C-alpha positions in Angstrom: 0.0 0.0 0.0 1.2 3.5 -0.7 1.8 5.8 2.2 -0.7 8.3 0.8 -4.4 7.7 1.6 -6.6 6.1 -1.0 -9.1 8.6 -2.3 -12.6 7.8 -1.1 -15.1 7.4 -4.1 -18.2 9.4 -4.1 -21.3 7.6 -2.7 -23.3 6.1 -5.5 -26.6 4.6 -4.4 -27.5 1.2 -6.0 -29.8 1.6 -9.0 -32.7 -0.3 -7.4 -32.5 1.8 -4.2 -35.0 4.6 -3.3 -33.9 7.9 -2.0 -33.8 6.7 1.5 -30.3 6.6 3.0 -28.9 3.2 4.0 -25.6 2.0 5.4 -23.3 0.3 3.0 -22.1 -3.3 3.2 -19.0 -5.4 2.9 -19.7 -8.1 0.3 -17.3 -11.0 0.6 -16.7 -13.6 -2.2 -14.5 -16.6 -1.2 -13.7 -19.8 -3.0 -10.9 -22.3 -3.5 -8.4 -21.1 -6.1 -9.9 -21.9 -9.5 -13.5 -22.1 -8.4 -14.4 -18.7 -9.9 -14.6 -16.0 -7.3 -12.3 -13.6 -9.3 -14.4 -14.1 -12.5 -17.6 -13.5 -10.6 -16.1 -10.4 -8.8 -15.1 -8.9 -12.1 -18.5 -9.4 -13.6 -20.1 -7.8 -10.6 -17.9 -4.8 -10.8 -18.6 -4.5 -14.6 -22.4 -4.6 -14.1 -22.8 -2.6 -10.9 -21.4 0.9 -10.7 -22.5 1.2 -7.1 -20.1 -1.6 -6.0 -16.5 -0.6 -5.1 -13.6 -2.9 -5.0 -11.7 -3.3 -1.8 -8.0 -3.2 -2.8 -5.8 -5.4 -0.7 -2.1 -4.8 0.1 0.2 -7.7 -0.8 3.8 -8.6 -0.8 3.6 -10.8 -3.8 5.2 -9.7 -7.1 3.1 -7.8 -9.7 1.7 -10.0 -12.4 1.6 -8.9 -16.1 -1.2 -6.4 -16.6 -1.7 -5.6 -12.9 -1.7 -2.0 -11.8 -0.5 -0.8 -8.4 -3.3 0.8 -6.5 -6.0 -0.8 -8.7 -5.4 -4.5 -8.5 -3.4 -4.5 -5.3 -1.3 -2.1 -3.2 2.1 -3.8 -3.8 4.4 -3.4 -0.8 7.5 -5.0 0.5 7.4 -7.3 3.6 8.9 -4.6 5.9 6.1 -2.1 5.0 3.5 -4.8 5.4 4.8 -5.7 8.8 4.7 -2.0 9.8 1.1 -1.9 8.7 0.3 -4.9 10.9 2.0 -3.3 13.8 0.0 -0.1 13.3 -3.3 -2.0 13.2 -4.0 -0.8 9.7 -5.7 -3.9 8.5 -9.2 -5.3 8.9 -7.7 -8.7 8.2 -4.4 -10.2 7.0 -2.9 -13.6 6.2 0.1 -15.2 4.6 -0.7 -17.5 1.7 1.9 -19.4 -0.4 4.7 -17.3 1.1 3.1 -13.9 0.4 1.2 -11.6 2.7 -2.2 -10.1 2.0 -4.2 -7.6 4.0 -7.3 -5.5 3.8 -6.5 -1.9 4.8 -9.1 -0.2 7.0 -8.4 3.2 5.3 -11.6 5.0 4.6 -13.9 1.9 4.3 -15.6 2.7 7.6 -16.4 6.2 6.5 -17.6 4.9 3.1 -20.0 2.5 4.8 -21.6 5.4 6.6 -22.1 7.2 3.3 -23.8 4.1 1.8 -20.9 2.7 -0.2 -20.8 -1.0 -0.9 -17.4 -2.8 -1.0 -16.5 -6.0 -2.7 -13.9 -8.3 -1.0 -12.2 -11.2 -2.8 -10.6 -12.9 0.2 -10.1 -16.4 1.7 -11.9 -18.0 4.6 -9.3 -16.8 7.1 -9.7 -13.2 6.0 -13.5 -13.6 6.1 -13.4 -14.8 9.6 -11.2 -11.9 10.8 -13.4 -9.4 8.9 -16.6 -10.8 10.3 -15.3 -10.6 13.9 -14.5 -6.9 13.4 -17.5 -5.8 11.4 -20.2 -8.5 11.7 -23.3 -6.3 11.0 -21.8 -4.9 7.8 -20.5 -8.2 6.4 -22.2 -10.5 3.8 -20.3 -13.8 3.3 -20.7 -15.7 0.0 -18.8 -18.9 -0.7 -18.4 -20.3 -4.2 -17.9 -24.0 -4.7 -16.6 -25.9 -7.7 -18.9 -28.5 -9.2 -16.3 -31.2 -8.4 -12.7 -31.6 -7.5 -11.9 -33.0 -10.9 -13.3 -29.8 -12.5 -11.4 -27.7 -10.1 -8.1 -29.5 -11.1 -8.9 -29.1 -14.8 -9.4 -25.3 -14.3 -6.1 -24.9 -12.5 -4.2 -26.8 -15.1 -6.0 -24.9 -17.9 -4.7 -21.6 -16.5 -1.2 -22.6 -17.6 0.4 -20.3 -14.9 1.4 -22.8 -12.2 3.7 -25.7 -12.0 2.5 -29.2 -11.1 3.8 -28.8 -7.6 1.9 -25.5 -7.1 -1.3 -27.0 -8.5 -1.0 -29.9 -6.1 -0.6 -27.5 -3.2 -3.6 -25.5 -4.4 -5.7 -28.6 -4.6 -4.7 -29.6 -1.1 -5.5 -26.1 0.2 -8.8 -26.2 -1.7 -10.1 -29.2 0.2 -9.2 -27.5 3.5 -11.0 -24.3 2.4 -14.1 -26.2 1.3 -14.4 -27.6 4.9 -15.2 -24.1 6.1 -18.3 -23.7 3.8 -20.6 -23.5 6.8 -19.0 -20.3 8.0 -20.7 -18.4 5.2 -24.2 -16.8 4.9 -24.6 -18.1 1.3 -23.1 -21.0 -0.7 -23.3 -21.1 -4.5 -22.0 -23.9 -6.8 -20.3 -22.5 -9.8 -21.2 -25.1 -12.5 -22.2 -22.4 -15.0 -20.6 -19.0 -14.5 -23.6 -17.0 -15.8 -26.0 -18.8 -13.5 -23.6 -18.4 -10.6 -23.2 -14.7 -11.4 -27.0 -14.2 -11.4 -27.4 -15.9 -8.1 -24.7 -13.8 -6.5 -26.3 -10.6 -7.9 -29.6 -11.6 -6.4 -27.9 -12.1 -3.0 -26.4 -8.6 -3.2 -29.7 -7.0 -4.2 -31.5 -8.7 -1.3 -28.8 -7.7 1.3 -28.9 -4.1 0.2 -32.6 -4.0 1.1 -32.2 -5.6 4.5 -34.2 -3.5 7.0 -31.4 -3.1 9.4 -29.3 -1.3 6.7 -32.1 1.1 5.8 -31.1 3.8 8.2 -33.4 6.3 6.5 -36.5 4.2 7.3 -36.9 5.4 10.8 -37.6 9.0 9.9 -39.6 7.9 6.9 -41.9 5.6 8.9 -42.2 8.2 11.7 -43.6 10.6 9.1 -46.1 8.1 7.8 -47.4 7.3 11.3 -47.7 10.9 12.5 -51.1 11.6 11.0 
């Protein structure tokens, strides 16, 4: 993460929301590597202008096409450790030798403004985030249709060695065992169907009564007469 604060985007209410103010939410997508959470996340961001990406800090090297500050905040291990010591993360973890963390930054202020944030994190990060911001968190876990299909997808990427793929498959089975720690579980057999289900979850959670902070005054006016 850069030392300068990340600019806070202007609040953009969801298209299906009335003028009543509501508190934003932290929408988490998790899945084993290769099960499709990144694809679903990109589709959500492309179709929903009111959803803002939560950009994590990481110590892993930049991959081709990635942009610092957009895909990740790329930092060295010393800077990451400093951020941990200064309690700058909602959650953080080390995965395959690289550290990842979700900076608190201005997310809390954004939630008050009604901003929704998308998180692409694993079950460990989800657990940490839920412990710190339970009421604001919506947890969605995406499962592959089978382990054979998951292996086929990982091999098809062509980016990892056989040893790395074997490690990812072993980790995948461990991650899948935590499926019951999520609010929603969706099987990604067809990416378009999976995407539509995730969109429906997001729409419903945006309308949850406890997030409609403007309802109190609105209902008070309705019952005055």
